[in-house]
C-alpha positions in Angstrom: 47.9 5.0 -32.4 44.7 3.5 -33.7 46.7 0.4 -34.8 47.7 -0.1 -31.1 44.0 0.1 -30.2 43.0 -2.5 -32.8 45.9 -4.8 -31.7 44.8 -4.6 -28.1 41.2 -5.7 -29.0 42.3 -8.7 -31.0 44.4 -10.3 -28.2 42.9 -13.7 -27.3 43.4 -13.3 -23.6 41.1 -10.3 -23.3 37.3 -10.2 -22.6 35.2 -10.9 -25.8 34.0 -7.6 -27.1 30.2 -7.2 -27.4 29.0 -5.5 -30.6 27.9 -2.4 -28.6 31.4 -2.0 -27.3 32.7 -1.6 -30.8 30.6 1.5 -31.2 32.0 2.9 -27.9 35.6 2.2 -28.9 35.0 4.0 -32.2 33.7 7.0 -30.3 36.8 6.9 -28.0 38.9 6.7 -31.2 37.1 9.7 -32.6 37.8 11.6 -29.3 41.5 10.6 -29.5 41.8 11.7 -33.1 40.1 15.0 -32.3 42.6 15.7 -29.5 45.6 14.5 -31.4 44.6 16.5 -34.5 43.9 19.7 -32.5 45.8 22.8 -33.5 48.2 24.2 -30.8 47.8 27.7 -29.5 50.8 29.7 -30.5 53.4 30.1 -27.7 51.6 27.6 -25.6 51.4 23.8 -25.0 47.6 24.2 -25.1 45.4 23.1 -28.0 42.2 24.5 -29.6 39.3 22.0 -29.7 35.8 22.1 -31.1 34.0 22.2 -27.8 30.5 21.4 -29.1 31.9 18.4 -31.1 33.8 17.0 -28.1 30.9 17.5 -25.7 28.6 15.8 -28.2 30.9 12.8 -28.4 31.4 12.7 -24.6 27.6 12.9 -24.0 27.1 10.1 -26.5 29.8 8.0 -24.7 28.2 8.7 -21.3 24.7 7.8 -22.6 25.9 4.6 -24.3 28.0 3.2 -21.5 25.2 2.5 -19.0 23.4 0.2 -21.4 25.4 -2.8 -20.3 24.8 -1.8 -16.7 21.1 -1.3 -17.3 20.9 -4.7 -18.9 22.6 -6.3 -15.9 20.3 -4.5 -13.5 17.3 -5.6 -15.6 18.5 -9.2 -15.4 18.7 -8.9 -11.6 15.2 -7.5 -11.4 13.9 -10.1 -13.7 15.6 -12.8 -11.6 14.0 -11.4 -8.4 10.6 -11.2 -10.0 11.0 -14.8 -11.2 12.0 -16.0 -7.8 9.0 -14.1 -6.2 6.6 -15.8 -8.7 8.1 -19.2 -8.0 7.8 -18.6 -4.3 4.2 -17.5 -4.7 3.5 -20.7 -6.7 5.1 -22.7 -4.0 2.9 -21.0 -1.3 -0.2 -21.7 -3.4 0.8 -25.3 -3.8 1.4 -25.5 -0.1 -2.0 -23.9 0.7 -3.7 -26.3 -1.7 -1.9 -29.2 0.0 -3.0 -28.0 3.4 -6.6 -27.6 2.3 -6.6 -31.0 0.8 -5.1 -32.5 4.0 -7.8 -30.9 6.1 -10.5 -32.4 3.9 -9.0 -35.9 4.4 -8.6 -35.7 8.2 -11.2 -38.3 8.8 -8.9 -41.3 8.0 -5.4 -41.5 9.3 -4.0 -43.2 6.2 -5.4 -40.5 3.9 -4.2 -37.8 6.3 -0.7 -39.3 6.3 -0.7 -39.5 2.5 -1.8 -35.9 2.1 0.8 -34.6 4.6 3.5 -36.6 2.8 2.4 -35.3 -0.6 2.2 -31.7 0.7 5.7 -32.0 2.1 7.0 -33.5 -1.1 5.4 -30.6 -3.1 6.9 -28.0 -0.8 10.3 -29.6 -0.9 10.1 -29.8 -4.7 9.0 -26.2 -5.0 11.7 -25.0 -2.6 14.3 -27.0 -4.4 13.1 -25.7 -7.8 13.0 -22.1 -6.4 16.6 -22.5 -5.0 17.8 -24.0 -8.3 16.3 -21.2 -10.4 17.5 -18.5 -8.0 21.1 -19.9 -8.1 21.0 -20.1 -11.9 19.8 -16.6 -12.2 22.5 -15.4 -9.8 25.2 -17.2 -11.8 23.9 -15.7 -15.0 23.8 -12.2 -13.4 27.3 -12.7 -12.0 28.7 -13.7 -15.4 27.0 -10.6 -17.0 28.4 -8.3 -14.3 31.9 -9.9 -14.6 31.9 -9.6 -18.4 30.7 -5.9 -18.1 33.3 -5.2 -15.5 36.0 -6.7 -17.7 34.9 -4.7 -20.7 34.8 -1.5 -18.7 38.2 -2.2 -17.1 39.7 -2.9 -20.5 38.2 0.4 -21.8 39.5 2.3 -18.8 43.0 0.9 -19.2 43.0 1.9 -22.9 41.8 5.4 -22.0 44.6 5.7 -19.4 47.2 4.4 -21.8 46.1 7.0 -24.4 46.1 9.8 -21.8 49.7 8.8 -20.8 50.7 8.8 -24.4 49.2 12.3 -24.8 51.0 13.6 -21.8 54.3 12.1 -23.1 53.7 13.8 -26.4 53.2 17.1 -24.6 56.5 16.7 -22.7 58.4 16.0 -25.9 56.9 19.1 -27.5 58.1 21.2 -24.5 
């Protein structure tokens, strides 16, 4: 059964497996081996399992799974903080441009130049902020998509192994 798992991971059409996922898959393999190798209770289809060992593995699995999600959330927060800093810089630039334009009000040519420059700075800052925000969103979307694919792949493997476990039980009955 572990050969099936290894074959499923090596297929080229699946999501690339991050190094952290390899550890999770090994832990799932250990869980499967523990369940498959469990002794049956006489006169029953039930099995005896080492509760502490299985709980320990399940807790480790639960604690390790959210790392990818925490990383994705961290990226979103970082993106938001970066956009906020960029917007603050844009506001500062706009304020400096306004102050400068007020200083140059005495001559219409200088005033026109200051207004044009301030508007260009604002447009540039807004365009830069938009570009950075869109890039950060794209990066976050890719990270979420990759994490979702990895989790879906893991879920489908768990479901397949559960189905195989149920089929093995039916054959034993």
